[in-house]
N, C-alpha and C positions, 0 to 999 in steps of 0.2 A: 697227035694229042699235044696241046699246049698246056704247060704246067706252071703254076705260080707256087714257088716254094717259100714257106714262112718258117723261119728258124733263126735262132740267135746264138746260143752257146756252142762250145766245142762238141758236145754230144751229138749235135745235128749235122756236123760237117761231113762225115762219111756218107750220110743219106743224101745231102745236097750234091755231093760229088757223084754219087751213083745216079741220081736223076739227070745230072748234066751229061753223063757218059752215054745216055741212051739215044743220042741224036741220030745215030745210024739206024735205029729201029722205028723211026717215025715219031719220036717224042722230042718236044722242043721245050727247053727251059725258058719260059717267057719273062721271068723276072724273079727277084728275091725280095721278100718282105722281111725286114729285120728291125730290131729295136734301134733306137737312136744311139749315137756315139756317147760313151760315158767316160768320165775321168778315171784314169788308172795310174798306178805307180806313184812314185814320190813326187813327180812333177805335177801330177793331177791333170795332165793334158788329155783331152777327149780322144778316145780310141774307138775304131769301129768294132762291132761284134766279131766273134770268131768266124761266123758264117760269112759276113761281109768281107773279111780279110781273105778267107779261103776262095771266094768267088773272084775277087780281084786278082789273086795270084793265079787262079785257073785260067782266067781270060788272057793273062800275059803269056801263058805257055801254049794256048790252043788257038782257037779261031778268033783272033783279035778284030776281024772285020765285022763280027756281029757282037756289038756291045750289049750285054745283058743288063737291063736296068736293076739298080739296087735302091729300093725304097726304104726310108728310115723315118716314118711319120711318128709324131708324138701321139696323135689320136687317129683312129680309123673313121674320120669324118667324111662328109660328102665330097670334099675336094680330093681326098685320097681315093675314095671309091671311083671317082671319075678317072683318075690316073690308072687305076687297076683295070677298069673296064676297057680302057684303050689298049691294054696288053692282050686282050681277047683270049684269056686263059680258059681252058675247058675244065680244069680240075685244080683244086687247091690241095697242096700237100703240106702239112705242118708238123713240126717236131720242136717242142720247147721254144715256141716263138715268144711267149710271155704276155700276150694280150688275149682278151676274149673276143670272139667273132659274133656279131649280131646278125639278125635275119637279113637285113639289107645288104650286108657284106657278102654273106654266103650265097645270096641270090645272083651274084655276079658270075657264078661258075655253073655252066650247064650240067656238068657231071657231079656237082657238089664238091665235097671235100673229104679227105682222109687225114687222120691224125695218128702219129706214131707215139705210143705211150709205153714207157719202160716199166710195166708191171703186167701181171696176169689179171686184167680186168675181169670182173668188177672189183677186184681187190686193189686198194690203194689208188683210188681216183684222187685227183688233185695235184698240187705243184711239187711234191717231194716224195715220189714213190720209191726211189732208190734208198735214201736214208731210212724211210719207214720200214722197208723189208729187212735192212740190216739191224735196225733198232729192235725189231720184233724177232730177230734170230730165226728168220724163215729158212727152211731147207731148200726151197726152190722159189724163184721168181721168173720173170720173163718179159717178152716184148709183145705188144698187141698193136695191130693195125686195125683201126676202127673207122666207121663212118662218123664224120663230125655231126654232132647234134647240138641243139641250143643249150641243153644242160651239160656242163663240163664232164667229159669222159664217159658219157652215158650212151654213146651211139652203138649201133650194131657192129659186131666183130667180124672182120674179114679174115684175119690171120692171127695166129698166136704161136709163139715158140717158147718153150720152157728153158730156163737157165738155172742149173743146179748151183747151190752155194755151198762152200766148204767151211764157212764160219770165220774166215780170215779176211774177207773182202773189206775194203774201205769204199766209201762213196766214190772216190777218185778212180780206183781200180775197176769197180763194177760199172761205172759210167762208161769207161773205155770199152769194156766187153759189150755193153748194151749198144753203144754207138756202132760198133762193127756188125753186131747181129742185125740191127735195124737196116743197115745198108745192104746186107745180104738178102733180107726179106723184101725190101721195097720194090726192086725191079719186077719180081713175080707178081706183086700186087698190081703194079701199073699195067703190066701186060694183060692180066686178067680183067681189069676194069675196061681197058681199051677194047678187048675182044668181047666183052659182055658175058664172060664165063665165070666171073668171081662172085660168089654169093656171100651174104652176110647173115649172121645169126644174132638175134637179140640177146642182150645181157640179162642175167638174173639180177634185177635191181634190188631184190630183197637181200641178196648176199653182198651188196656193195659195202666196202670200207673206204676210209678216206685218209689222206695224208695232209698234214698242215704245213703251211709255209714256215720255214725255219727262221728263227730270230737269234741275234747274238747271245741273248741271255739264256737261250736253250743249252748253251755249252757248259753251264755251271755244273760241276760234278757234285752229286750228293753221295758222300762216302758211306751213308747208311744203307745204300743199295748194295746188291750183291756184286762180286767181282765180275761175274759173267755179264750182268746188265751194264756195268760201267765200261767194260771192254767193248760191248756192242755200241754204246754211245760214242766212245772215242773213235771207233771205225766209221760210224755213221756220219759223224761231224768232221770228217777229214775229206776234203780240204776246207770246208766251211760249215759252221762258224769256229771250229776247233774247240775241243773240250778244255775246260780250265778249272783251276782251283786257286787257293791262296796259300802262300807260305809267309806267315806273319802279315806284313802289309803289302807284300809283292804278289802280283798276279802271275800265275804259273800255268803255261799251256802244256798239255800232254798230247803228243802226236801219235805215239805208238806204244801199245801196251798189250798185255795178255793175261787172262785169268788163269791162275795156276790150278791144276787139278792133280790128282794122284798120278796121272800119266805124264804130265809135263813138268812137275816139280813138287816141292813140298808145299802143300796147300794149308798146312797147319800154321798156327800163330799162337803166341802167348795168350792165355785165357783172358788176361786183363787188358789186352791191347784194344783201345777204342777205335772205331772207324776213323780213317784218315791218318792213323799213326804210321810213320815211316819206320818199318821194322828193321831194315838193314839192306843188304845187297846180295845178289846171287851172281856169281862170276859169268854165268851164261845168260840168265834171263834179265838181269838189271836190278833196279831199285824196287824193293818189296814194300807194298803199302797194304795195311789192313783195311778191309771193307766191312760192310754189315754182314757179309757172308762170303768168306774166302779171302784170298790174297791176290792182289793185282801186281804184276811185274811190269814196270815201266822201263822202256828202252830208249825213247826219244822224247825230249822235253825242252822247254825254254822259258826263261823269264821274259815278261813283256819288254819289248824294245831290244832284247838280246837275240842272238841267232840260235837256231835249233841245234842241239847237241845230243850226241849219244850219252847214255847214262853215266859212263865212266868219266868222260870229259866234263860233264855237268857237275859231278861230285867233286872234281878237282877244284872247281871254282865256287862251289856253294858251301858257305860256312854253316855249321850246325844243322845240316839238313838231315843226316841220319839221326833218328830219334825224334824228329820234329812232328808236330801235329798239324796236318794240312786242313785247310778249310775253316779255320777258326776266325779269320778276319772277315769283315763285311764292308 
């Protein structure tokens, strides 16, 4: 079976490597479809996607005699479809590629396509299922391998695996877990499809929920919300867009925090303390901030253009921070 893998960010790299490793079982990675190079870092120089970098590195250490094509089209137009048709792939495998496939594109693959999605579909269809699960403080999420359908994330389900959550995950840490879970599931799915033994069950479309594409402005913290909600937001938006507030005229990013409870610390606060008030510090938990319901303990933060600091180092350089009211500037 010849496979075209479509993927771009780091979460898809272990699955790409898993597909490439199955050459001894009669599977051939016919090519990689990935997003175009984008400017990164201070220099702004264009860099390949993580999947493109991973495949290039893989080819340097394995069978260099067979160069696997890496396609980086701006659009999936007729010229690109001709290129892909020439690869003679039987199956499309996609994970976080970043573009929508139309019927003409999907028709290029005799066995159709499968999509790896990091949620328990039909929950959290769409582009940001991992942050959505954290934001909503789910107790469990998971990985789904589904048949690609024209409506995004609506295809029949081949395989699912649950991933329990402990309530301290960030999008960064959970993405790493999902990346490796997906890579463990994919070989079995490919073997089942090749053998014709893998069956798919339709989704319950009435139970579908959706995740929205994140924007920078989503990171703004509303201190009127509860400490538990703000804690979930901070974890969900790490590593991007990073949750933030203001201290006077300065933008302040909060990287790591925890909602205090009766079990983790003193969740009480002065009755008159308004949401956003910096109450003081705890020598273990960090800087204590009043919310609309409960106290948030912040342990890592930074002013814009400054480096990330632990709470103690931050307080050493931040004047008049204890007792300040956050979020008052706009």
